[in-house]
C-alpha positions in Angstrom: 65.4 -42.9 261.5 67.3 -45.7 263.4 68.7 -48.2 261.1 70.8 -50.6 263.0 71.6 -54.4 263.4 72.8 -56.2 266.5 76.2 -57.8 266.7 76.7 -61.4 267.9 77.7 -59.9 271.5 74.4 -58.7 271.9 72.6 -61.8 271.0 75.1 -63.8 273.2 74.1 -61.6 276.1 70.4 -62.2 275.4 70.9 -65.8 275.2 72.6 -65.7 278.8 70.0 -63.8 280.1 67.0 -65.8 278.6 65.9 -62.8 276.8 65.8 -65.2 273.7 66.0 -68.6 275.2 66.4 -71.5 272.5 66.6 -69.8 269.3 65.1 -72.2 267.2 66.5 -72.0 263.8 68.7 -69.0 263.0 68.2 -67.7 258.6 69.4 -66.4 255.7 66.2 -65.7 253.2 66.8 -64.3 249.8 65.2 -61.7 247.8 65.1 -63.7 244.3 64.5 -60.3 242.4 67.7 -58.9 243.6 70.0 -61.1 245.0 73.1 -62.3 243.2 74.1 -65.3 245.2 72.2 -68.1 247.0 71.3 -67.6 250.7 73.4 -69.7 252.9 71.2 -72.5 254.0 69.3 -72.7 250.9 69.8 -74.8 247.6 69.0 -73.7 243.9 70.1 -70.5 242.3 69.9 -67.0 243.8 66.8 -66.2 241.6 64.8 -69.5 242.8 66.2 -70.4 246.2 64.8 -73.2 248.0 65.0 -75.4 251.2 64.1 -79.3 250.9 60.9 -79.8 253.1 59.9 -83.4 254.5 58.9 -86.5 253.0 55.4 -87.0 252.1 53.6 -90.4 251.2 50.5 -91.4 249.6 48.7 -94.8 248.6 48.0 -98.0 250.1 49.6 -101.2 251.1 50.2 -102.4 247.6 52.0 -99.4 246.2 53.2 -96.2 247.5 54.0 -92.5 246.3 57.1 -91.1 247.9 56.9 -87.4 247.8 59.8 -84.9 248.0 59.0 -81.5 248.8 60.6 -78.1 247.9 59.9 -75.3 250.2 60.4 -71.5 248.6 63.0 -69.5 250.7 60.9 -66.3 249.6 57.0 -66.3 250.0 56.6 -64.2 246.8 58.8 -66.2 244.7 57.6 -66.7 240.9 60.3 -68.6 239.3 61.2 -72.1 237.9 64.4 -74.0 238.3 65.3 -77.7 238.4 67.4 -80.3 240.3 68.4 -83.7 240.6 66.4 -85.5 243.7 67.3 -89.1 244.8 65.3 -91.2 246.7 67.1 -94.2 248.8 65.3 -97.0 250.6 67.4 -98.7 253.2 67.3 -100.0 256.8 67.7 -97.2 259.8 71.2 -98.8 259.9 72.0 -97.6 256.4 72.1 -100.9 254.7 70.3 -100.7 251.2 67.2 -102.4 250.7 68.4 -105.4 248.5 65.3 -106.7 246.7 64.0 -103.0 245.6 65.2 -102.4 241.9 66.3 -99.2 240.7 67.3 -98.3 244.5 68.5 -95.4 244.9 66.9 -93.6 242.1 67.4 -90.3 240.5 65.4 -88.0 238.7 65.5 -84.4 237.6 62.5 -82.5 239.5 61.1 -79.4 237.9 60.9 -76.8 240.8 58.2 -74.0 240.2 56.7 -71.7 242.9 54.1 -69.1 242.7 53.5 -66.0 244.9 51.7 -67.1 248.0 51.7 -70.6 246.9 53.0 -73.8 248.8 55.9 -76.3 248.2 56.8 -77.7 244.6 57.1 -81.4 244.8 58.4 -84.5 243.1 57.0 -88.0 243.4 58.5 -91.4 242.8 56.5 -94.7 242.9 57.2 -97.6 245.1 55.6 -100.9 244.2 54.9 -103.3 245.5 55.2 -101.6 248.4 55.3 -104.5 250.8 58.1 -106.2 248.5 60.9 -105.6 251.0 60.9 -106.5 254.7 60.2 -103.5 257.1 61.4 -101.4 258.6 62.3 -99.3 255.7 63.9 -95.7 256.0 63.0 -93.3 253.0 65.7 -90.7 252.4 65.7 -88.0 250.2 68.5 -85.6 248.9 69.1 -82.6 246.6 71.0 -79.7 246.5 73.0 -80.8 249.3 70.4 -81.1 251.7 68.5 -84.3 252.9 66.0 -85.8 254.8 64.3 -88.9 255.9 61.1 -90.6 257.0 60.8 -94.2 258.7 58.1 -96.1 256.8 57.2 -99.1 259.6 53.9 -99.9 258.5 53.3 -103.1 260.8 51.3 -104.8 258.1 54.5 -105.2 255.9 56.5 -106.7 258.5 56.4 -110.2 257.9 55.2 -109.8 254.0 57.0 -109.7 250.9 60.4 -111.5 251.7 61.9 -112.3 248.3 59.7 -110.4 246.2 61.4 -107.8 244.2 59.7 -104.5 244.2 60.4 -101.4 242.3 61.2 -97.6 242.4 60.0 -95.3 239.3 59.8 -91.7 238.5 56.4 -89.9 238.2 57.0 -86.4 238.1 56.9 -82.8 239.4 53.9 -80.6 240.5 53.1 -77.1 241.8 51.6 -77.0 245.0 49.2 -73.7 244.3 46.9 -74.9 247.6 45.8 -72.0 249.6 48.2 -71.4 252.7 47.7 -69.5 255.7 49.6 -65.9 255.4 48.2 -63.7 258.5 46.6 -63.5 261.6 44.7 -60.6 263.3 43.5 -60.5 266.9 40.0 -59.3 267.9 40.0 -56.3 270.1 39.3 -58.2 273.3 42.0 -60.7 272.4 39.6 -63.4 272.6 39.4 -64.4 269.1 41.3 -64.3 265.8 40.7 -63.9 261.9 43.1 -66.0 260.0 43.4 -65.0 256.1 44.5 -67.3 253.3 46.2 -66.0 250.1 43.2 -66.4 248.4 40.9 -63.9 250.4 39.3 -66.6 252.5 39.2 -66.2 256.0 38.8 -68.4 259.0 37.5 -67.4 262.4 38.9 -68.9 265.6 37.6 -68.0 269.3 34.9 -65.0 269.3 35.9 -63.9 266.1 32.8 -62.9 264.0 32.7 -64.3 260.5 32.3 -61.2 258.4 33.7 -62.0 254.9 30.4 -63.0 253.4 30.3 -61.1 250.1 32.1 -63.4 247.2 35.3 -61.4 246.2 38.3 -62.2 244.3 41.8 -60.8 244.1 44.2 -60.2 240.9 47.0 -60.9 243.3 47.6 -63.3 246.3 46.6 -61.8 249.8 49.6 -61.2 251.9 48.3 -60.0 255.3 45.8 -58.9 257.4 45.5 -56.3 260.4 42.2 -55.8 262.9 40.7 -52.5 263.5 41.8 -51.8 267.2 38.7 -49.8 267.9 35.9 -51.9 266.6 34.9 -55.3 265.1 36.6 -55.5 261.4 39.5 -56.1 259.6 41.7 -55.2 256.4 43.1 -57.6 254.1 46.0 -56.3 251.6 47.1 -58.2 248.4 50.7 -58.2 246.9 49.7 -55.2 244.7 48.7 -53.3 247.6 44.8 -53.9 247.1 43.1 -53.6 250.2 39.7 -55.4 251.4 37.9 -53.8 254.3 35.4 -55.9 256.4 33.2 -55.4 259.0 33.4 -52.0 260.7 36.7 -51.4 259.2 36.5 -48.3 256.7 38.6 -48.4 253.5 41.1 -45.4 253.4 42.8 -46.3 250.0 45.4 -48.8 248.4 48.1 -49.2 246.0 46.2 -51.4 243.8 46.1 -49.2 240.8 49.6 -48.2 241.2 52.3 -50.0 239.7 55.0 -50.9 242.8 58.7 -51.6 242.4 58.4 -54.7 244.9 55.3 -56.4 246.3 53.4 -55.5 249.3 54.1 -58.1 252.2 52.3 -56.6 255.2 50.3 -53.9 257.0 49.5 -52.3 260.3 46.5 -50.4 261.7 46.8 -47.0 263.4 45.5 -47.4 267.1 42.2 -45.7 266.5 41.5 -47.8 263.7 41.3 -44.6 260.9 44.1 -45.7 258.9 46.8 -48.1 258.0 50.1 -48.5 256.5 51.3 -51.0 253.9 54.9 -52.2 253.5 56.5 -53.6 250.3 59.4 -56.1 250.5 62.0 -53.2 249.5 60.7 -51.4 252.4 58.5 -49.0 250.7 56.0 -47.8 253.5 52.4 -46.6 252.1 50.4 -44.5 254.4 46.5 -44.0 254.3 44.1 -42.5 256.4 45.5 -41.1 259.7 48.3 -43.0 259.2 51.6 -40.6 259.1 54.6 -41.7 257.0 57.8 -41.7 259.3 60.2 -43.0 256.7 61.0 -46.0 254.7 63.8 -47.9 253.2 62.2 -47.9 249.6 65.3 -45.9 248.4 67.9 -48.0 250.0 69.7 -51.2 248.8 68.5 -53.8 251.2 70.9 -57.0 251.8 67.6 -59.0 252.0 64.1 -58.0 251.8 61.3 -56.7 254.1 58.7 -59.3 255.4 56.7 -57.4 258.0 55.7 -54.4 260.1 54.5 -53.5 263.5 53.2 -50.0 264.8 53.9 -48.5 268.1 51.1 -48.1 270.6 50.6 -44.3 269.9 50.7 -45.0 266.2 53.8 -42.4 265.7 56.1 -45.1 264.6 56.7 -48.5 263.4 59.4 -50.9 262.8 60.0 -53.0 259.4 61.8 -56.4 260.0 63.6 -58.0 256.9 63.9 -61.7 256.4 67.3 -62.0 258.3 65.6 -60.3 261.2 67.4 -57.0 260.6 65.0 -54.2 262.1 64.6 -50.6 260.7 62.6 -48.2 263.0 60.9 -45.2 262.3 59.2 -42.3 264.3 58.9 -42.9 268.0 59.8 -46.9 267.4 62.9 -47.6 269.4 65.5 -50.1 268.0 65.7 -53.0 270.8 68.1 -55.3 268.9 67.9 -57.7 265.9 69.5 -60.8 264.3 70.7 -59.2 261.0 74.4 -59.9 261.7 73.3 -63.6 262.2 73.4 -66.4 259.7 69.9 -67.9 260.7 68.7 -71.7 259.7 65.3 -70.4 258.2 64.0 -66.8 257.5 62.3 -64.5 259.6 58.6 -64.1 258.3 57.1 -61.8 260.7 57.3 -59.7 263.9 54.9 -58.5 267.0 55.4 -55.6 269.2 54.7 -55.8 272.8 51.7 -53.7 274.3 53.8 -50.9 275.7 56.2 -51.0 272.6 59.3 -51.1 274.5 60.2 -54.5 272.8 59.2 -57.0 270.1 59.2 -60.9 268.8 60.2 -61.9 265.6 59.3 -65.2 264.3 61.2 -67.6 261.8 59.5 -69.9 259.5 60.3 -73.1 261.6 58.8 -71.0 264.7 62.0 -69.8 266.1 61.3 -66.8 268.3 63.7 -64.0 269.0 62.8 -61.7 271.8 64.2 -58.3 272.5 63.5 -55.2 274.6 61.0 -56.0 277.3 59.6 -58.7 275.1 59.6 -62.1 277.0 60.6 -65.4 275.5 57.8 -68.2 276.2 58.7 -70.9 274.2 58.9 -71.9 270.3 59.0 -74.7 268.0 62.5 -74.1 266.6 64.2 -77.2 266.2 61.0 -79.0 266.0 59.5 -80.9 263.1 55.9 -78.7 262.3 53.3 -79.9 259.8 53.7 -76.5 258.1 55.7 -73.5 258.4 55.2 -70.6 260.5 53.9 -67.7 258.7 53.1 -64.9 260.9 52.6 -64.1 264.8 50.6 -62.1 267.1 51.1 -60.9 270.7 48.6 -61.5 273.8 46.9 -58.6 275.5 49.3 -58.7 278.4 52.6 -59.3 276.6 53.1 -62.3 278.5 52.4 -64.7 275.5 51.9 -65.1 271.8 50.4 -66.7 269.1 52.2 -68.6 266.2 50.1 -68.9 262.9 51.3 -72.1 260.5 50.6 -72.0 256.7 48.2 -74.8 257.2 45.8 -72.4 259.5 46.9 -74.1 262.9 47.7 -71.7 265.7 50.3 -72.4 268.4 49.8 -70.6 271.7 52.5 -69.8 274.2 52.7 -68.2 277.6 49.2 -66.7 278.6 48.1 -66.6 275.1 44.4 -68.3 275.1 43.7 -71.2 272.9 42.0 -70.1 269.7 
């Protein structure tokens, strides 16, 4: 068993040699079940940490809802907290919009997260929206974090001068909308199955639709793995319940076992006759011809495990924690990690290169970290995304990869074909 964390010197060398490239956002990602302090970069209590997300708007020219969003730091958070949130209307230069009453406005947002769910939001009401000359910058701050969006609708440029508009609080909302949690590439690498947290599967490329039987899961779906040998896939829920489709055979699950921590991912054996499940404490469960090579289930981890990848021969696997710490077992070789770094956003998944001599890690902002013979082909770290990254997969050659966003979008890099 090889449990190591790379230091700052190694990462500096990787950056200098281009193996990592632009390290998008660097992260700390907390496990609300065991953390005693809030993770750096996140706000809120350790039991319910969050990041301030992008501003949303709704409505028409006459009035507008301004939506502050709170993103869970941990995808399996099941918690409630609260925080003051402030909305300010001003010019891009910072001058307050003088004829908007109640500006700035502060309210207490109830922030609630459910496992596998989306953001928690708080909505303010601005009416009449054109009661102040444009352009207007909407700024939201909470928990020591802030974000803004320029609201420059041309239809408002010459209207409403001297008219008083108002800001008022509306309230909080829990977004339990379905989110994409995993991606499985077809054996020919020309298609993909994308799973949502409710068993829904969307097909891309040449992937056939196989989920034509109405099923329900008592718990959110957290991962998916393709059968490498034939057309089919497995989905896994947070309780370790496994759902098999197509030619993928069912080899067992932990659905009827009380787990210490939720299952967060899975990986298939090379011949498709077995699979591993991994829980957030690093506990590994083997089924079919998958062999158990070790786990971190009995260890005290700094941060939770969020995913796994198997070696090409199926005789080993890696586990990755939300800080990018790597735990290698069997014939899986340790090539480096981000475990000693403070990251801006959490690592949410990993993928191994075809020869097993390297791997990529992906953070929730799409930042990519490459180790071993894994090559950096680009990332979205530091960019504004419509949704957080939730998973990744490597191309057949290892000279590219796909990133999956929580809204189901798939971004391609290197020689990865469009899906």
